N, C-alpha and C positions, 0 to 999 in steps of 0.2 A: 522305487518302489518295494516293500520291506516282505517278500514270503517266506511264510514259519511256521511250519508244525514245530516240533521237537527244536528244542534251542541245546546247542553243549558250554556246556562252561568248564571253566581252565584245571576250577580246582572243587574239591569236596565247601571250601569256606562259601568260594564265589554263589558256591550252585546254594548254599542256606539262607546263604544273603539273601540275594534272591527271593527263594521263598515266600522270609518275613517282608517283602512287598510286592509281595508277586501280583495283587492289583491294578500296579501303578509299575511296570514293570516288562518288558519279551520276558517272560518264565515260561511261556506255552505259547503257541498260535493263536487257541481262541481265548486267552486273553489278552491280547490282540498285540498288533505293533509296530513303531513306529512314524508307520505310513496311519494305523489306524488312531492312534495317540492326535495325532497334526486334526485328522479333520474333527473329532470328539474335544481338541481348543479349540475348533474354531470354529462349532458350535455351538462350546460355551460362548466367547466374544462375544457372537447375534444375540446371542438371548439375553447373556449375562446373571448363567446362573452360575453356581461351584463345581463343577464337574459334568459332562455329558456321557452317556453310556451307548455304542454303536448295536444294533441293530440287525438283523434279514430284511425288513420291509417295515410297512408305516403298521400292520396290521400287530406283526409285532409286538412295536414300543407301544403299542398298544391293550393287550395284554402279558405283558410281562411288567409291564408298572399295574394295572393293575390288581395280578393274584402276588404281586409283590407286597400289598401295601390290607389285600385282602385275605378272610379266611372263614374256614368253615362259620357259620350263626353270625355271617355282617352284615350290613345293610348297606350298596350302594345307591347312589341319585344318579341317575346318568340322566345326561337332559334328551330329551321328544326327539328333538334334530338330527341325532349320529350318525354320524357313519352306518352301511348299511350292515358290513361286519359287526363294528363293535359290539349291535342290535343283538347279534343272533350271539357272538361270546356269554351275553351277556344271559341270556334265553338258554342258552343248548352247556357250555362249560362252565359258568360258573352257580346255572342250578343245578346242576350236580353236583360240583363241589359242596352246595348250601348254604349260600350268598344269595341274598332275597336283593331281587333288584324294582326299583318305582322308575319309571319315566318321569318327568317331568315340564311344565310351559316355559323352554327357554328363554320368553316374559317376563317370569315373574322374578325373576330380582329381588330383595328383600327379604316375600314374602315365602323362601327356601324354607325361610326356620320355621311354619306350618309343616310340614314334610319329616323334621329330622327325626328320631327315634335314636335311643339307646344306647340300638345297634351298629348308626349310621359312621362308617369311618372312615365314607371314601362320598365329596361331589365333584362329579367330573362332567367341566363344561365345552363344548365348541365354541365356534364363534368367528365370524360365522357354521350357521346349521350345513351344512351338506345336504346341498336340492335346497332350502330353499331360507336360508342365505338369515336367518334370524341375527342380531346381532345378539350380545347377553350383556346385562346392566357386570359386566366382573367383581368390581371395585363392591358393589352392595351384596358380591354372593359371598366373596371374601370375606369379608366383617363376621357376616350372619359363622361362615364356618368353625372361623378359628378361636370366635364364641365358645366355641362346642367341640373341638378340639377336631378336630376336623380336617384331613387336607383334599387340595382340592387340584385337579388334573387338567389341565385343558388341551383338547388336540387343536394345535398352531398351525398346522400345516398353508392354510389360505394365507397370511400371514407370509410365513417364512422365517418368522419371526425377525423378518424384516422390518414392519409397518404395525406390528404390537410388542410389546414387550412385557412378558406376561410379570412378569420377579420386579417389575418396577409398581404390581399394582400385588403382590405379596402372592401369585401363581405360588404354591412346592410341588410342581408337576409339567414341566415341556412337552409337549411330543407332536412331531411330524411325522410325518413322511417323507424324507429327504428325496423320494425319488422324485420329486414332481419338482421344486427351486433350485435349491443345493446344485441337486444334478443337472438339470434340467434338457439334457435334452436324447433322450424320451428312451436312455439305452440300461436304466441303470436301477433295481431295485434294492431300499434305502429304510434307513425308523433311524431314529435317536430320541431317544428322554435325556432330560437336560434337568436335576436336580439343581433346589436353593440352599437345599443345604448339602457337608461330608458324612452327614450322620443316614439319612435319603440316601444318597450318591451311594455310599455303598452298599442301601439292603441289595440295590439294582444292579450295583455290578455283578453281590452275590448273586443275584435269584439268574442273571444272567449266563454267571457260567455255571453255573447249576442244570439249567438247559440245552445247556450243549450252545447258547447263542455266540452265532459267529459270523461276522464279517468276509471278505474275500479287500487282502487288501490291491488288491486292484480296482474293485469297484467303489473303494478310498478314496483311492486316485484318482476315480473319474469324477465324486464327489467334490473332491480339491482343484479338480482343475474346474466342473462346474459357478463354482462357489462366489470366483472370480469375478464372471461376466456380472450373475443373479441380480446386482443393484441396477446395472442400464436393463435388464432384461424384464423384470419385475417393471419402472416406472414405462418401458413400455408396453408391458401387458399395458397397465390401469389406460393405458391414452387411448390405444385403439378397443378397450373395452368399452369402452365410452360409449366414440363414435357407436359403435355395435351396437352398442344401448337405444343409442338416443335415434340411431337409421329404427330399428324394429318396437322403439314406441309410437312408429309414428305408423305398422304397417298393420293391415289392418284381419289381420289375422291372428293378434295378439292382444291376450289379453292382461297380463301383465310385469311388469320386468321383475325381478329379484335378480338387486345389488346393491348395497347398502352404499359406495362408492356414490351413487346417483340422487343428484336433487330430491326427487321425490320417493322414492326409496322409504320407504316404514323407521326404520332402524339408520337412515341417515344423521342422524342426530347422534348416536349416539357413536357411531362410527367419528364422524368426526372430533368428538370428547375424549377418544380411547388410543383412535391409529393415527399412523403418519401418510399409511397409505395403502394403497391398494394391488389386489392381485389384478391375474384378468379373470377366472372362475364366477357367472354369473350361472344364473338362470331364469327360462320365460316359460310365462304360463302361456303356448297355447289356448283362443277359443273352439272349439269340437270341429273336426277337420278327421278326412280317412288317412288314414296307415300311413298310406299308397303317397300322402304330401306331404306327411311331415317324414317322409324317406328322401320326398326329390328334392326336399329343400336343405336333408345334410348331405344330400348326395350331389348337389351344388354347390 
């Protein structure tokens, strides 16, 4: 674990040499240390992009990516099933900056072309969606977006970059709350942004530095610890989830299960086509019951 704020150089020449490549070296703690870089290298290898950037949380990864590629007057296409805090950021901060957002049906596929404006600069995807777990047709969306020179971003937290490889589908930016599966022990808050190209990575790196985004090397170490067992944990997550889903599906209290890896789920075919597996997170739609009954289920 390399902990550092200020870095001392033996000579002026050594300092100047480091300044020339300060985005790649331990120049000042905000820009990263060997511990930070090791985790970023691991995330890059996992997702298959050009390089990664570490930030303080999953939400910070989302917001940093959006403001890197959007400016006043731009238009954003945001999936309607998105993580709640992402929606809040669009409706408050981005709106205040003069950036407009249109929410689109997660199942829109290639018909997203009908929503594109001259000002559209980013299409944001999340597959599966938060809470409702729709699988998006990412290849179809990317194909349309790139014809119009629009960046495609994905919140890839659910697959952990282990079960869905966004850059194999030509996505531009992948985002993860590495709090979840990489760290894996509920003791870390962390986020990563992975870029497909050097140009996009450089823009992200400059934005994170400008914002003062910094991650503790101790947190990076904990994520490096967790990532070593991620494959084992995720396989068990999927196995356990399917057992729970089958049990819940036969309960009279349950109206529907929302889990793409379940053969009866509406998104199963797309999931099977694009994903190598599933994490353990799924949704349950209950029939109308008293709040006290839901609490009893959760607490039991």
